[in-house]
SERO-4910 file (N, C-alpha, C, O; in steps of 0.05 Angstrom, whole numbers):
BEGIN
 pado doro    nc1    nc2    nc3   cac1   cac2   cac3    cc1    cc2    cc3    oc1    oc2    oc3
  Met    A   1761   5172   4930   1739   5156   4938   1745   5126   4933   1754   5119   4911
  Lys    A   1741   5110   4952   1746   5081   4950   1723   5067   4936   1700   5069   4944
  Lys    A   1730   5054   4914   1709   5040   4898   1707   5011   4908   1726   4996   4910
  Ile    A   1682   5003   4915   1677   4976   4925   1655   4963   4909   1633   4973   4907
  Leu    A   1662   4941   4896   1643   4926   4880   1627   4907   4899   1638   4894   4916
  Val    A   1601   4907   4895   1583   4891   4912   1570   4869   4896   1556   4874   4876
  Thr    A   1574   4844   4904   1559   4822   4892   1532   4820   4906   1530   4827   4930
  Gly    A   1512   4811   4893   1486   4810   4905   1475   4838   4910   1464   4844   4931
  Gly    A   1478   4855   4890   1471   4883   4893   1442   4889   4897   1435   4912   4903
  Asn    A   1424   4870   4893   1396   4874   4897   1385   4860   4922   1361   4858   4927
  Gly    A   1404   4850   4939   1396   4836   4963   1387   4855   4985   1388   4879   4983
  Arg    A   1377   4842   5007   1365   4857   5029   1386   4876   5042   1380   4899   5047
  Phe    A   1409   4866   5048   1429   4883   5062   1439   4904   5043   1443   4927   5051
  Ala    A   1443   4897   5018   1453   4917   4998   1433   4940   4996   1441   4963   4993
  Asn    A   1407   4934   4996   1387   4955   4994   1388   4974   5018   1381   4998   5015
  Glu    A   1395   4964   5042   1397   4981   5065   1423   4998   5063   1422   5022   5070
  Leu    A   1444   4987   5052   1469   5001   5049   1466   5024   5029   1479   5045   5032
  Lys    A   1449   5021   5010   1444   5042   4989   1432   5067   5002   1435   5089   4990
  Lys    A   1419   5065   5024   1406   5088   5037   1425   5106   5052   1418   5128   5059
  Ile    A   1449   5097   5056   1468   5112   5073   1488   5128   5055   1499   5117   5036
  Lys    A   1491   5153   5062   1511   5170   5049   1538   5163   5060   1542   5163   5084
  Thr    A   1557   5159   5042   1584   5150   5051   1605   5160   5032   1599   5167   5009
  Lys    A   1630   5160   5041   1652   5168   5025   1659   5146   5005   1674   5151   4986
  Phe    A   1649   5122   5009   1656   5100   4992   1638   5099   4967   1614   5106   4969
  Gln    A   1648   5091   4945   1633   5088   4920   1626   5059   4916   1643   5043   4907
  Phe    A   1602   5051   4923   1593   5024   4920   1582   5019   4893   1566   5035   4883
  Leu    A   1590   4998   4880   1580   4990   4854   1563   4965   4858   1574   4943   4862
  Tyr    A   1537   4968   4857   1519   4946   4863   1513   4930   4837   1498   4940   4820
  Leu    A   1523   4906   4835   1519   4890   4811   1499   4868   4817   1500   4854   4837
  Asn    A   1480   4864   4797   1461   4842   4800   1472   4817   4787   1494   4816   4777
  Lys    A   1456   4796   4787   1465   4770   4777   1471   4771   4747   1489   4757   4738
  Met    A   1457   4788   4732   1462   4790   4703   1489   4803   4698   1502   4798   4678
  Glu    A   1497   4821   4716   1523   4835   4713   1546   4820   4725   1569   4823   4716
  Leu    A   1541   4803   4745   1561   4787   4757   1549   4762   4769   1534   4763   4788
  Asp    A   1554   4739   4756   1544   4714   4765   1566   4699   4779   1585   4689   4766
  Ile    A   1563   4696   4805   1585   4684   4821   1590   4654   4814   1611   4644   4819
  Ile    A   1570   4641   4802   1574   4613   4794   1592   4611   4770   1605   4590   4765
  Asp    A   1594   4633   4755   1611   4634   4730   1637   4649   4737   1637   4673   4739
  Phe    A   1659   4634   4739   1684   4647   4747   1692   4669   4727   1702   4690   4735
  Lys    A   1687   4664   4701   1695   4684   4681   1679   4710   4685   1689   4732   4680
  Ser    A   1654   4707   4693   1637   4731   4698   1648   4747   4721   1648   4772   4720
  Val    A   1658   4734   4742   1670   4748   4765   1695   4763   4757   1699   4786   4763
  Val    A   1712   4749   4742   1737   4761   4732   1731   4785   4715   1745   4805   4717
  Lys    A   1712   4782   4697   1705   4804   4679   1696   4829   4694   1704   4851   4687
  Ala    A   1679   4825   4714   1669   4847   4730   1691   4862   4745   1691   4887   4746
  Ile    A   1709   4847   4756   1731   4860   4771   1751   4873   4752   1760   4896   4757
  Arg    A   1757   4861   4730   1775   4873   4710   1763   4899   4699   1777   4919   4695
  Lys    A   1737   4899   4693   1724   4922   4682   1722   4945   4701   1727   4968   4694
  Asn    A   1715   4940   4726   1709   4961   4746   1733   4969   4763   1733   4991   4775
  Lys    A   1753   4952   4765   1778   4958   4780   1772   4968   4808   1781   4990   4815
  Pro    A   1757   4953   4824   1750   4962   4851   1774   4959   4870   1792   4943   4865
  Lys    A   1774   4974   4891   1794   4970   4912   1787   4946   4930   1804   4934   4942
  Ala    A   1761   4940   4930   1752   4917   4946   1726   4906   4934   1712   4919   4919
  Val    A   1721   4881   4941   1696   4868   4933   1681   4860   4959   1692   4847   4976
  Leu    A   1656   4870   4961   1639   4862   4983   1621   4840   4973   1603   4844   4956
  His    A   1626   4816   4983   1612   4792   4973   1587   4787   4990   1588   4776   5012
  Leu    A   1563   4794   4979   1538   4790   4992   1521   4769   4978   1502   4758   4990
  Ala    A   1527   4762   4953   1511   4743   4938   1512   4716   4951   1533   4707   4961
  Gly    A   1490   4702   4950   1489   4675   4961   1460   4666   4967   1441   4679   4959
  Leu    A   1458   4644   4981   1432   4633   4988   1428   4632   5018   1445   4622   5032
  Ser    A   1406   4644   5028   1401   4644   5057   1373   4632   5062   1371   4607   5066
  Arg    A   1352   4648   5061   1325   4638   5067   1312   4627   5042   1318   4635   5020
  Pro    A   1292   4610   5046   1284   4596   5071   1305   4576   5079   1318   4563   5062
  Met    A   1309   4572   5106   1330   4555   5115   1328   4526   5105   1348   4513   5101
  Asp    A   1304   4516   5102   1301   4488   5094   1310   4483   5065   1313   4460   5057
  Val    A   1315   4504   5049   1324   4500   5022   1352   4488   5023   1360   4474   5004
  His    A   1367   4493   5044   1394   4481   5046   1394   4451   5052   1414   4438   5050
  Asn    A   1371   4441   5060   1367   4412   5063   1354   4400   5039   1361   4378   5030
  Lys    A   1335   4415   5027   1320   4404   5004   1336   4405   4978   1332   4388   4961
  Asp    A   1354   4425   4976   1369   4428   4951   1398   4434   4958   1407   4457   4955
  Ile    A   1413   4414   4966   1440   4419   4974   1458   4427   4951   1478   4441   4955
  Asn    A   1451   4419   4927   1466   4427   4903   1466   4458   4900   1486   4470   4895
  Lys    A   1442   4469   4904   1440   4498   4901   1455   4512   4924   1468   4533   4919
  Ser    A   1453   4502   4948   1467   4513   4971   1497   4512   4967   1511   4532   4972
  Ile    A   1507   4489   4957   1536   4486   4952   1545   4505   4930   1565   4518   4933
  Asp    A   1530   4506   4908   1538   4522   4885   1540   4552   4893   1559   4565   4887
  Leu    A   1519   4562   4906   1518   4591   4912   1536   4599   4935   1550   4619   4933
  Asn    A   1536   4584   4957   1551   4592   4980   1579   4582   4982   1596   4595   4995
  Ile    A   1585   4560   4969   1612   4549   4970   1627   4554   4944   1648   4566   4943
  Val    A   1616   4543   4922   1630   4546   4896   1631   4575   4888   1651   4585   4879
  Gly    A   1608   4589   4891   1607   4617   4883   1627   4634   4899   1641   4651   4888
  Thr    A   1628   4630   4925   1647   4645   4942   1676   4638   4934   1693   4655   4934
  Thr    A   1681   4613   4928   1708   4605   4919   1716   4619   4894   1739   4628   4891
  Asn    A   1697   4622   4875   1703   4637   4851   1710   4666   4856   1728   4677   4844
  Val    A   1696   4678   4876   1702   4706   4883   1729   4708   4896   1744   4727   4890
  Val    A   1736   4689   4913   1763   4689   4926   1785   4687   4904   1804   4702   4905
  Lys    A   1781   4668   4886   1802   4664   4865   1805   4688   4848   1828   4695   4841
  Ala    A   1783   4702   4841   1784   4726   4824   1798   4749   4839   1814   4763   4828
  Cys    A   1790   4752   4865   1803   4774   4881   1832   4769   4883   1848   4788   4882
  Ser    A   1840   4744   4888   1868   4737   4890   1883   4743   4864   1906   4752   4865
  Met    A   1871   4738   4842   1883   4743   4816   1890   4773   4812   1911   4780   4801
  Phe    A   1872   4790   4822   1876   4819   4818   1887   4833   4844   1890   4857   4844
  Lys    A   1892   4816   4864   1902   4827   4890   1882   4847   4901   1890   4868   4913
  Thr    A   1857   4842   4898   1835   4859   4908   1825   4849   4935   1822   4825   4939
  Lys    A   1821   4868   4953   1812   4860   4980   1784   4848   4978   1767   4857   4961
  Leu    A   1778   4828   4994   1752   4815   4995   1740   4818   5022   1752   4812   5043
  Ile    A   1714   4826   5023   1699   4828   5047   1676   4808   5045   1660   4809   5027
  Tyr    A   1675   4789   5064   1656   4766   5062   1638   4766   5086   1646   4768   5109
  Phe    A   1612   4764   5081   1592   4762   5102   1587   4732   5108   1575   4718   5093
  Ser    A   1598   4724   5131   1593   4697   5141   1569   4698   5160   1553   4717   5158
  Thr    A   1567   4680   5178   1543   4679   5196   1551   4668   5224   1570   4653   5227
  Ser    A   1535   4676   5244   1539   4666   5271   1531   4636   5272   1537   4623   5292
  Tyr    A   1517   4627   5252   1508   4599   5252   1531   4579   5249   1526   4555   5250
  Ile    A   1555   4588   5244   1578   4570   5242   1588   4561   5270   1604   4543   5272
  Tyr    A   1579   4575   5291   1585   4567   5318   1566   4545   5328   1543   4544   5318
  Pro    A   1574   4528   5346   1557   4505   5355   1531   4514   5369   1511   4500   5367
  Gly    A   1531   4537   5383   1507   4546   5396   1502   4532   5422   1479   4532   5432
  Ile    A   1522   4520   5434   1519   4505   5459   1526   4521   5484   1510   4524   5502
  Lys    A   1550   4532   5484   1560   4546   5508   1555   4577   5507   1553   4590   5528
  Gly    A   1552   4588   5483   1548   4616   5480   1574   4632   5484   1595   4621   5490
  Asn    A   1572   4659   5480   1595   4677   5483   1618   4669   5466   1641   4669   5475
  Tyr    A   1613   4661   5441   1634   4652   5423   1651   4675   5413   1641   4695   5403
  Ser    A   1678   4672   5416   1697   4691   5406   1705   4682   5378   1700   4660   5369
  Glu    A   1719   4700   5364   1728   4694   5337   1748   4671   5336   1752   4659   5315
  Glu    A   1761   4665   5359   1781   4643   5360   1769   4616   5368   1783   4596   5368
  Asp    A   1744   4616   5376   1732   4591   5384   1728   4571   5361   1728   4578   5338
  Ser    A   1726   4545   5369   1722   4524   5349   1696   4528   5335   1676   4538   5346
  Leu    A   1695   4519   5311   1671   4522   5294   1658   4495   5289   1671   4475   5284
  Leu    A   1631   4494   5292   1616   4470   5286   1587   4478   5279   1571   4480   5297
  Pro    A   1582   4483   5254   1555   4492   5246   1534   4472   5255   1538   4448   5255
  Trp    A   1510   4482   5261   1488   4465   5271   1467   4461   5250   1447   4447   5256
  Asn    A   1470   4473   5226   1451   4467   5204   1465   4469   5178   1488   4479   5177
  Asn    A   1452   4461   5157   1465   4461   5130   1471   4489   5121   1491   4493   5106
  Tyr    A   1455   4509   5128   1462   4536   5121   1489   4544   5132   1506   4555   5119
  Gly    A   1493   4538   5158   1518   4544   5171   1542   4530   5157   1563   4541   5154
  Trp    A   1537   4505   5150   1558   4490   5136   1565   4503   5109   1588   4504   5101
  Ser    A   1545   4512   5095   1550   4524   5068   1565   4550   5071   1583   4556   5055
  Lys    A   1559   4565   5092   1573   4591   5096   1602   4586   5106   1620   4600   5099
  Leu    A   1605   4565   5122   1632   4558   5132   1649   4548   5108   1673   4553   5107
  Gly    A   1636   4533   5090   1650   4524   5066   1661   4548   5050   1684   4547   5041
  Gly    A   1645   4569   5047   1655   4593   5034   1677   4607   5050   1696   4617   5039
  Glu    A   1673   4607   5077   1692   4621   5094   1719   4607   5093   1740   4621   5095
  Cys    A   1720   4581   5090   1745   4567   5088   1762   4577   5065   1786   4581   5067
  Ala    A   1749   4582   5042   1764   4593   5019   1774   4621   5025   1796   4628   5019
  Val    A   1757   4638   5037   1764   4665   5044   1788   4666   5063   1805   4683   5061
  Gln    A   1788   4648   5083   1809   4647   5103   1836   4642   5090   1857   4651   5101
  Met    A   1837   4629   5067   1862   4624   5053   1874   4649   5040   1898   4650   5034
  Tyr    A   1857   4670   5036   1865   4694   5023   1868   4716   5045   1848   4725   5056
  Lys    A   1893   4723   5050   1898   4741   5073   1889   4770   5070   1886   4784   5089
  Asn    A   1885   4778   5045   1875   4805   5040   1845   4805   5041   1831   4811   5022
  Ser    A   1834   4798   5065   1805   4794   5068   1795   4803   5095   1810   4804   5114
  Leu    A   1769   4808   5096   1755   4814   5121   1731   4795   5122   1714   4795   5104
  Ile    A   1729   4780   5143   1706   4762   5147   1689   4772   5170   1699   4776   5192
  Leu    A   1663   4776   5164   1645   4786   5185   1624   4764   5190   1608   4756   5173
  Arg    A   1626   4754   5215   1606   4733   5223   1582   4748   5235   1583   4755   5259
  Val    A   1562   4751   5219   1540   4768   5226   1515   4753   5236   1511   4730   5229
  Cys    A   1500   4767   5253   1474   4756   5262   1454   4778   5256   1448   4795   5273
  Met    A   1443   4778   5232   1426   4800   5223   1399   4790   5212   1396   4767   5205
  Thr    A   1380   4808   5212   1354   4802   5200   1341   4828   5191   1351   4850   5197
  Gln    A   1321   4826   5175   1308   4850   5164   1287   4861   5183   1276   4846   5200
  Lys    A   1281   4886   5180   1261   4900   5197   1237   4907   5179   1241   4918   5157
  Pro    A   1213   4901   5188   1205   4888   5214   1212   4858   5214   1216   4846   5193
  Phe    A   1213   4847   5238   1218   4818   5242   1198   4803   5225   1174   4807   5227
  Val    A   1208   4784   5209   1191   4772   5188   1173   4750   5199   1154   4741   5185
  His    A   1178   4740   5223   1163   4717   5233   1141   4727   5253   1144   4748   5265
  Lys    A   1121   4711   5257   1099   4718   5275   1105   4707   5303   1090   4712   5322
  Glu    A   1126   4691   5306   1133   4679   5332   1163   4679   5334   1178   4680   5314
  Ala    A   1173   4678   5359   1202   4679   5364   1209   4663   5388   1193   4660   5407
  Tyr    A   1233   4652   5388   1241   4635   5410   1247   4651   5435   1262   4670   5435
  Ala    A   1235   4643   5457   1239   4656   5483   1261   4643   5500   1267   4653   5521
  Asn    A   1272   4621   5490   1294   4608   5504   1319   4605   5488   1337   4590   5495
  Val    A   1321   4620   5466   1345   4620   5449   1358   4647   5449   1346   4667   5442
  Lys    A   1384   4648   5458   1399   4673   5459   1414   4677   5434   1426   4658   5423
  Ser    A   1414   4702   5424   1430   4708   5400   1438   4737   5401   1435   4750   5422
  Asn    A   1449   4747   5379   1457   4775   5377   1444   4788   5353   1457   4804   5339
  Phe    A   1419   4782   5348   1406   4794   5325   1408   4824   5324   1406   4838   5344
  Ile    A   1411   4834   5300   1412   4863   5295   1399   4867   5268   1401   4850   5250
  Tyr    A   1385   4890   5264   1371   4895   5239   1391   4905   5218   1412   4916   5224
  His    A   1385   4900   5193   1402   4907   5171   1410   4937   5172   1433   4944   5167
  Glu    A   1391   4954   5178   1396   4983   5178   1417   4990   5199   1433   5009   5195
  Glu    A   1417   4977   5222   1437   4982   5243   1464   4971   5235   1485   4983   5239
  Leu    A   1463   4947   5223   1488   4934   5215   1502   4950   5193   1527   4951   5193
  Ala    A   1487   4963   5175   1500   4978   5153   1517   5000   5165   1539   5005   5154
  Lys    A   1509   5014   5186   1524   5035   5198   1550   5025   5211   1571   5037   5209
  Ile    A   1547   5002   5224   1571   4990   5237   1591   4980   5216   1615   4984   5219
  Phe    A   1580   4969   5195   1597   4958   5173   1616   4979   5162   1639   4973   5156
  Leu    A   1606   5003   5158   1623   5024   5146   1647   5030   5163   1667   5041   5152
  Lys    A   1647   5024   5189   1669   5029   5206   1690   5007   5206   1711   5008   5218
  Leu    A   1683   4985   5192   1700   4962   5191   1713   4956   5164   1730   4938   5162
  Ile    A   1706   4971   5144   1714   4965   5117   1744   4963   5114   1754   4946   5099
  Asp    A   1759   4979   5128   1789   4979   5125   1803   4958   5142   1827   4955   5141
  Lys    A   1787   4942   5157   1799   4922   5174   1804   4896   5158   1794   4892   5136
  Lys    A   1820   4878   5170   1824   4852   5159   1821   4832   5182   1821   4839   5205
  Gly    A   1818   4806   5175   1815   4786   5195   1785   4778   5198   1770   4780   5180
  Val    A   1778   4770   5223   1751   4760   5229   1739   4776   5251   1752   4781   5271
  Tyr    A   1714   4784   5248   1699   4799   5268   1671   4787   5271   1657   4782   5252
  Asn    A   1663   4783   5297   1635   4778   5303   1620   4804   5302   1629   4824   5313
  Ile    A   1597   4804   5289   1581   4828   5286   1552   4822   5294   1539   4803   5284
  Gly    A   1541   4838   5312   1513   4835   5320   1506   4855   5341   1520   4874   5347
  Gly    A   1483   4851   5354   1473   4868   5375   1478   4855   5402   1492   4835   5404
  Lys    A   1466   4866   5423   1471   4855   5450   1458   4828   5452   1439   4821   5438
  Thr    A   1469   4812   5471   1458   4785   5475   1431   4787   5489   1427   4800   5509
  Gln    A   1411   4773   5477   1384   4772   5487   1369   4749   5473   1379   4739   5453
  Thr    A   1347   4742   5484   1331   4721   5470   1320   4733   5444   1316   4757   5442
  Ile    A   1314   4716   5425   1303   4725   5400   1276   4738   5404   1269   4757   5391
  Phe    A   1260   4726   5423   1234   4738   5429   1237   4767   5440   1222   4784   5431
  Lys    A   1255   4771   5458   1259   4798   5469   1267   4818   5447   1258   4841   5447
  Phe    A   1285   4809   5429   1293   4826   5407   1270   4833   5389   1266   4856   5382
  Ala    A   1254   4813   5382   1231   4818   5363   1209   4834   5375   1196   4849   5361
  Lys    A   1204   4830   5401   1182   4843   5414   1184   4874   5416   1164   4888   5418
  Lys    A   1209   4884   5414   1213   4913   5415   1198   4927   5393   1190   4950   5396
  Asn    A   1195   4914   5370   1182   4927   5348   1155   4914   5340   1142   4921   5321
  Asn    A   1148   4894   5356   1123   4880   5350   1111   4867   5376   1120   4846   5384
  Asn    A   1092   4881   5388   1081   4871   5413   1064   4846   5409   1056   4833   5428
  Asn    A   1057   4840   5384   1040   4817   5378   1056   4791   5373   1044   4770   5368
  Ile    A   1082   4793   5375   1098   4769   5370   1092   4748   5391   1088   4754   5414
  Arg    A   1091   4723   5382   1084   4701   5400   1109   4686   5409   1128   4683   5394
  Lys    A   1108   4677   5434   1130   4662   5445   1129   4633   5436   1108   4621   5436
  Ile    A   1152   4622   5429   1155   4594   5425   1181   4585   5438   1197   4602   5445
  Tyr    A   1184   4559   5442   1208   4549   5455   1221   4527   5439   1208   4508   5429
  Ser    A   1247   4530   5436   1262   4509   5421   1264   4484   5437   1269   4484   5461
  Lys    A   1258   4462   5424   1260   4435   5437   1282   4419   5425   1281   4394   5424
  Gly    A   1303   4433   5415   1326   4420   5403   1331   4427   5374   1353   4423   5364
  Glu    A   1310   4438   5361   1314   4446   5333   1332   4470   5329   1345   4473   5309
  Phe    A   1333   4487   5350   1352   4510   5351   1369   4507   5376   1358   4503   5397
  Pro    A   1396   4509   5374   1412   4510   5398   1406   4534   5414   1400   4555   5403
  Leu    A   1408   4532   5441   1398   4553   5458   1417   4576   5463   1408   4598   5470
  Asn    A   1443   4572   5458   1463   4594   5464   1479   4600   5439   1502   4592   5437
  Gln    A   1467   4615   5421   1480   4623   5396   1496   4649   5398   1509   4657   5379
  Asn    A   1494   4662   5421   1506   4688   5424   1536   4688   5422   1550   4669   5430
  Met    A   1547   4711   5411   1575   4714   5406   1587   4735   5425   1573   4752   5436
  Asn    A   1613   4733   5429   1629   4753   5443   1635   4775   5423   1647   4770   5402
  Leu    A   1628   4800   5430   1631   4823   5412   1653   4842   5421   1654   4865   5411
  Asn    A   1670   4834   5438   1691   4852   5449   1709   4863   5427   1717   4886   5428
  Lys    A   1716   4846   5408   1734   4855   5386   1720   4877   5370   1733   4896   5362
  Leu    A   1694   4874   5366   1679   4895   5352   1678   4920   5368   1682   4942   5357
  Tyr    A   1672   4918   5394   1669   4942   5411   1695   4959   5411   1694   4983   5414
  Lys    A   1718   4946   5409   1743   4961   5409   1746   4978   5385   1757   5000   5386
  Val    A   1735   4969   5363   1735   4985   5338   1715   5008   5340   1720   5030   5329
  Leu    A   1692   5003   5352   1671   5023   5353   1675   5045   5375   1660   5064   5375
  Lys    A   1695   5042   5392   1699   5062   5413   1704   5089   5401   1708   5108   5416
***
């Protein structure tokens, strides 16, 4: 059984992953057991548990405006913290699996492949790209650029003119298990559609809104590389 240490073990995606029966032995560690801001804490956790891989989920996401209001927190958790995890994994030659985001793409032309140029359109995207830069330097790694959200859709309104690849955590967890042994970069998400169309499937009361520039209109990714794995 392959042992995988999970940072951010109490997070939303980790809680969905816990529901799935799998051949992998996931070790879900909370902040008290592994603090990514403290390099020694990361080293101690890996040395103690001797995992075959580290699934790095810990970090800062919502609310999005926190990345503007408190850039120090955003930098510490998403850039410095990820850098500590990369350095520790490199020390022990442990594989690293990193959850990045589709927000690192510009969101202008859409259909972004893994080889396309990157230009985040908000501070959250920049913080995740900062972490990804460190992971890219460590070749024993898997980077997943995900477009995910929790179910039910947490907002009462959704953009009817913004295309994306949103997928719920529970669906992503099943796909993720088929990618664990891969390396490199993969776009991960659902089919291209407007955010409103995605949200409306599970909530007929969702209200339409339209981005007037605050959200880029074409955030959708090319998922062909993912589909080849899932065949």
